[in-house]
C-alpha positions in Angstrom: 15.2 11.2 5.1 15.5 7.4 5.2 17.6 7.4 8.4 15.0 9.7 10.1 12.1 7.3 9.1 14.1 4.3 10.4 14.7 6.1 13.7 11.0 6.8 14.0 10.1 3.2 13.2 12.7 1.9 15.8 11.0 4.2 18.3 7.6 2.9 17.4 8.9 -0.7 17.9 8.3 0.0 21.6 4.6 -0.2 20.8 5.1 -3.7 19.3 2.5 -4.5 16.7 0.6 -1.3 17.4 3.8 0.5 16.4 3.9 -1.3 13.1 0.2 -0.3 12.4 1.0 3.3 13.4 4.2 3.5 11.2 2.3 2.3 8.1 -0.7 4.5 8.8 1.5 7.5 7.6 1.4 7.4 3.9 4.7 9.1 3.6 6.5 6.2 5.3 7.3 3.7 2.6 6.1 0.1 3.3 9.1 -1.1 1.3 11.3 0.2 4.1 9.2 -0.7 7.1 8.1 -4.2 6.3 11.6 -5.8 5.7 12.6 -4.3 9.1 9.5 -5.9 10.7 10.6 -9.2 9.1 14.0 -8.7 10.7 12.3 -8.2 14.1 10.6 -11.5 13.5 14.0 -13.0 12.7 15.3 -11.6 16.0 12.4 -13.2 17.9 10.8 -9.9 18.9 7.6 -10.6 16.9 5.5 -13.5 15.6 5.3 -13.8 11.8 1.5 -13.9 11.3 0.9 -11.1 13.8 3.6 -9.0 12.1 1.9 -9.5 8.7 -1.5 -8.8 10.2 -0.3 -5.6 11.8 1.4 -4.5 8.5 -1.7 -5.2 6.5 -3.9 -3.3 9.0 -1.5 -0.3 8.9 -1.3 -0.6 5.2 -5.2 -0.3 5.1 -5.4 2.6 7.5 -3.0 4.7 5.5 -5.0 4.7 2.3 -8.2 5.4 4.4 -6.7 8.8 5.3 -6.3 9.6 1.6 -9.7 8.2 0.8 -11.2 10.6 3.4 -9.3 13.5 1.9 -10.8 12.7 -1.5 -14.3 12.1 -0.1 -14.6 15.1 2.1 -12.2 17.5 0.5 -12.7 16.8 -3.2 -10.3 17.5 -6.0 -9.6 21.2 -5.2 -8.6 20.2 -1.6 -6.4 17.3 -2.9 -4.7 19.5 -5.5 -3.9 22.1 -2.8 -2.8 19.8 0.0 -1.8 16.5 -1.8 1.8 17.6 -1.9 2.0 17.2 1.9 1.3 13.5 1.3 3.9 13.4 -1.5 1.1 13.2 -4.1 1.5 15.4 -7.2 -1.1 16.3 -9.7 0.4 13.8 -12.2 -0.4 10.9 -9.8 -3.9 12.3 -9.1 -4.7 12.4 -12.8 -3.3 8.9 -13.4 -5.2 7.5 -10.5 -8.4 9.3 -11.5 -8.2 8.0 -15.1 -7.5 4.5 -13.8 -10.5 4.6 -11.5 -12.8 5.9 -14.3 -11.7 3.0 -16.6 -11.8 0.2 -14.2 -14.2 1.1 -11.3 -14.1 -0.1 -7.7 -11.7 -3.0 -8.5 -8.9 -0.5 -8.7 -8.9 -0.3 -4.9 -7.6 -3.8 -5.1 -5.6 -4.0 -8.3 -4.3 -0.4 -8.0 -2.2 -1.5 -5.0 0.1 -3.4 -7.3 0.8 -0.6 -9.8 3.7 1.8 -9.1 2.6 5.5 -9.5 -1.0 4.5 -8.9 -0.7 2.5 -5.7 -0.6 5.5 -3.3 -2.8 8.0 -5.2 -5.6 5.5 -6.1 -7.3 6.1 -2.7 -8.1 9.7 -3.6 -10.4 9.1 -6.6 -12.0 6.3 -4.7 -12.9 8.9 -2.1 -13.9 11.5 -4.6 -16.2 9.0 -6.3 -17.7 8.3 -2.8 -17.0 4.6 -3.2 -18.5 2.6 -0.3 -15.9 2.8 2.6 -16.3 -0.8 3.6 -15.8 -2.0 0.0 -12.8 0.2 -0.3 -11.4 -1.1 3.0 -11.9 -4.7 2.2 -10.4 -4.4 -1.3 -7.5 -2.4 0.1 -6.9 -5.0 2.8 -6.9 -7.9 0.3 -4.6 -5.9 -2.0 -2.1 -5.0 0.7 -2.0 -8.5 2.3 0.2 -10.4 -0.3 2.8 -7.7 -0.6 3.0 -7.2 3.1 3.5 -11.0 3.6 6.2 -11.1 0.9 8.1 -8.1 2.4 7.9 -9.3 6.0 8.9 -12.9 5.0 11.8 -11.7 2.9 13.0 -9.4 5.7 12.8 -12.5 8.0 14.7 -14.7 5.6 17.4 -12.1 5.0 17.8 -11.5 8.7 20.7 -8.9 9.3 20.8 -8.3 5.5 17.2 -7.0 5.4 18.4 -3.7 3.9 19.6 -5.6 0.8 16.0 -6.5 -0.1 15.5 -3.7 -2.7 18.4 -5.2 -4.8 17.3 -8.8 -4.3 13.6 -8.1 -5.2 14.4 -5.9 -8.3 14.7 -8.9 -10.8 11.3 -10.2 -9.7 9.4 -6.9 -10.0 8.7 -7.2 -13.7 7.3 -10.8 -13.5 5.1 -9.9 -10.5 3.9 -6.7 -12.3 3.1 -8.8 -15.4 1.2 -11.3 -13.3 -0.9 -8.6 -11.7 -1.5 -6.9 -15.0 -2.7 -10.2 -16.4 -5.1 -10.6 -13.5 -6.4 -7.1 -14.0 -7.0 -7.7 -17.7 -8.9 -10.9 -16.9 -11.0 -9.0 -14.3 -11.8 -6.3 -16.9 -12.8 -8.8 -19.5 -15.1 -10.7 -17.1 -16.6 -7.4 -15.9 -17.4 -6.2 -19.5 -18.9 -9.6 -20.4 -21.2 -9.4 -17.4 -22.4 -5.9 -18.3 -22.8 -6.7 -22.0 
């Protein structure tokens, strides 16, 4: 499957930055695979770093918008029936829905950093009919830092860009802990304001 996705991404490279946006618009294409490769293209001189990051972030925002639309216009029955085609199982839908109910619109931002919630969080945002502009802005802001990190690391690793998963693994826990801390602070501030 990975080799098929990589072949598709290489083909989309012909469309330059538009190809990056298009590749990341498909939710079944893992950003963790695409973005280091894009960083490698920057290393090769085929792309400019800031434009590659922008294209990756825009594509990373369009993808969740498709799931948001499924949630908004199809509702839970539709998502339960067709979510599997987007590699989203009922377990992820339930986790994302519960997360959304607890933390509100901010999950469109913070949910991007939580594995198992990251992809599916768009569905309950759509089902709750969250404002599409708010959703898009939060998603863009949430996607930007990880896109920049992955593209930059792909650039720094150059021809070894495929080794990134092993290199980044030791940093996953501290990054997750930092994001969780920010989420907790956000929740405390939100509760104090409503109290």
